[in-house]
N, C-alpha and C positions, 0 to 999 in steps of 0.2 A: 566434575566442575559444579560449583555451587554459587556462581556469580549472581544468579537471579533468584536464589533462595529467599523466600518471603516476599518476592515481588509479584504483584497482581497485574496480569497482562491481558489485554484485550486486542484481538486482531480482527479488524473489519475486512471482510472478504477472505476469511480464513479457512475456507473449505476446499480450496484447490490451488494449484499453481504456486505462486510466490507466497501467498498467505498461508497455505498449508505447510509449505517448506519452512516458513518462519516459525510457525507454531511448534513444529518438531524440533527445531534448533533451540527454542526457548526451554523446552523441557529437558533437552540434553544438557543445557547450561544450568540446570538446577531449579527452574521454575516449576512450582507445584500447584499454582492457581492460575488457570487459563480459561478464557472465554473466546470462542470462535463465533463470529457473526456472519451469517449468509442468508440467502433466500430459500434454498432448496433443503427440505428436511432430510431427505435420503442422503444427499451429499454431505450434509452436516453430520449425520450419524456416522457415516463412513469416515469422515475426517477425524472425529473424536476417537474412533477405534484405532486409526493409524497413529495418532499422537500417543494414545495409551500404550500401544505396543512398545514405544520408546521409554515410557515412564508409567508403569502400571499403578503406582501409588499416587500419582498426581490427580488433582481435581480438575477435570476438563469438561466444560459445559458448552453446548451449542445453543445459540440464540437465533431464532429465525426473525428476519426483519428486512424490509425494503428501506435501505439507507438513503435512497433518493427522495424519500418522503419525510418531511419534518417530524411528523408524529411517530413514524417508524424509527427514526434516528433517536428521538427523545426516549421512546420506550425501550429501545435496545440498550442505550446507555444506562438508564435507570435499572434495568434488569441485571446487566453486567455488574453494576455497582452493588446491587443487593446480594447477588450471588457471591461475589468476591469479598465484600466488605470494604471495598475501595478500589481505585484504579491508579496504578503507578505508571503503567506503560500502555500507550495506544499506538498500534501500527495500522495505518489505513492502506489496504491493498485492494480496494474495490476496482472493478473494471467492467466496462460494458462492451458488447460486441462492436467491432469497428473494422471496416474495410477501407484501406487507403483509396481515395477517389479525388480526382481533380475538381477544383471548386466549381467550375462551370457545369459539372455533371451532378452536383449535389442540389436537390430541391431545397427551397428556402426552409420549409418546415423541417426537413431532415437535418439541416444545419443547426437549427435551434435544438433539436433533440440530441445531436452529438454533443453540443456544449453542456446541456443540462445533465445528460446521462453519464458523461465522463467526469465532470467536475463537481457536480452537486453532492454526490455521496460523501467524499472526504470532507468537504466544507461543513456539511450538516453534522456529520459524526463528530468531528473535532469540536464544533460548537456545543454539541450535546454533552460531551465528556468534560469540557473545560471547567464548568462550575465545581465538579467534584475535585479536580486537581487543585483548583484555586483554594478551596476550603482546607485541603490538607497541606497546602503550601509547597507542593512538589509535584513533579511529573515529567515524563519524557514522551514526546510525540514524534513519530516518523510518518510522513506521507510519501507514498510512492507515486511519482508522476512519470515523465518520460523525457528523453532527450529531444523529443519533438518540441518541447517548450523552448529550447535553446538553439537548435540546428534546423533551419528551414529546409524542408524536404518536400518535393512535389507529391501531391496527394495527401498531405497532412495539414492542410489549412485549418480544418475543423478541430482535429485532435490536438494540433499545436496550440491553438487558442485555449482549449480546455486545460491542457497541461500547464500552460503559462499561468492560467488562473490559479491552479493549485499551488504552483511555486510561489507566486507573489503573495497569495493568501498566507502561506506558511511562513514566509520570511517576515511579513508584517506582524503576524501573530507572535513570532519569536521576540520581536522588539517589545510588543505589548506585555507578553506573559513572563518575561524574565524577572520582573519585580515580584512575581508570585512563586518563583523557584521552578518555573516550568520551562523546559527546553523543547524547541521545535526545529526539526531538520527534514530535509527532503532527499530522496533517492531518485535518480533519473536514469533508468536503463534505456537501451535501444531495443534490439531484438532479444527476446528471452526464449530460449529453446524449451521444449517440453511444456508448452502452454498452448491454450486454444488460440490466443492472439497470434502466436507464431504460425500456427497451422493456417489461420485465415489469411495472413499476409502472404504466405507462400502458395496459396491455392489459386490466386488470381493472376493472370498474365502481367497486368500493369504493375501491380505492387511487387510481384516476384522479381521482375526485371530491376526495379529500384533496389530491393533489399538484397538481391544477389550481389550487386555492386557494393552495397554497404558491408555485406558480410566479408568481402575480400579485404576490407580495411581492419577487420577485427583480428589483428595479428596475435593477440593473446587468447583468442578463442571467444566464441559467442557466450553471452551471459546465460548462466543457469539459475533456476530459482534459488538454489542454496547460496549462490554468490550474494544475492540481495538479502537473504536471510542473515548471513554473517555480518553484512554491513549494518543491517537494522539492529542487530544485537550490540554492535559496537556503539552506535549512536544513542542507544538507550541504556548503556551501562555506565558505571562510575568512571570507566576509563575515558569517557568523553564528557566529563562533568563540566568542562568549560566551553563546550562546543554547542552553539545554537545559531539558527538562521542560515545554516549552510546547505548548499545543494551539491550533492555528490553524485557524479556520473559513474555508473558501473556498466561499462560497455565494451570491455576487451580491447580498447584502443581505437574504436570507430571514430571518435572525436575527442578533442581535449578542451572543448569550450566549457 
C-alpha cells in the first residue's frame, strides 16, 4: 500500500498503546515520514524501533515533550515541523492515568487535575500544529477521546467531562478550519484491551464490576488498539476527504450513541 506515501504524520502519545499501533499502521500504509511524541525517552526509542521493524527505510523520529504544557506543545510541534518539513496529519492519542471513581470520593483538587491532564494535551497540541496546516492550506486531524463523552457511566464524571471537552473542541475547530482545507474528526472508544488504561480499570473492584457489565454488551468484541489505528487512517486519508466534524465510536457494539 502507498496511500500515505509523501504524507508527513505526527502522532502525539505515539510511544505505546493506540498511538504506537497507529504509527505502525501508517508505515504499513506507505508513510515514510513519521514523528512520535511522548514523554519517556526509553519508551520513545523502543517505539521507533518497533515502527522501523515494519518499514526499515522510513524516517521515524521521536520527540520528547510534555504536551500538557503550552511551551512543551509549541516546541514539539515546531520540532516535528522542522524534522518533517511540514505536517499533513496529526493524531492525538495522549492519555493520563485514571481510575474510575464516584464523584463524592474525588477530592476537589484531584477533579481539577483529571480535567486538565486528560483534556489539555490534545487541545494544546492541536493548537500548536494548526498554524503549520493553515499556512499550507491542508491537513487532517484526529483526536482520540472516549465514549465517556457521550454515555454517562458511574465513576466517569471527571473523565466524561474531559472527553466531552475534547469532542466539542474538535467539532468546533472542524467548523473553523474547513475554510483552510483542514479536516478534524474524533474517535471515541470504550474499553481498549492491551492498554494500561484497561489494566487499571479492571484492577479495582468498583470499576471492574461496571466494566464487566459493559464488556458483555460488546457483542463484536472489545476494541483493540489496531481497530482505532485503522479508523484513524481512514479519517486522515483521501477516502474521507469530505468527512469532518464527526465523532466515530469504535466500541464493539457497547453503545450506539
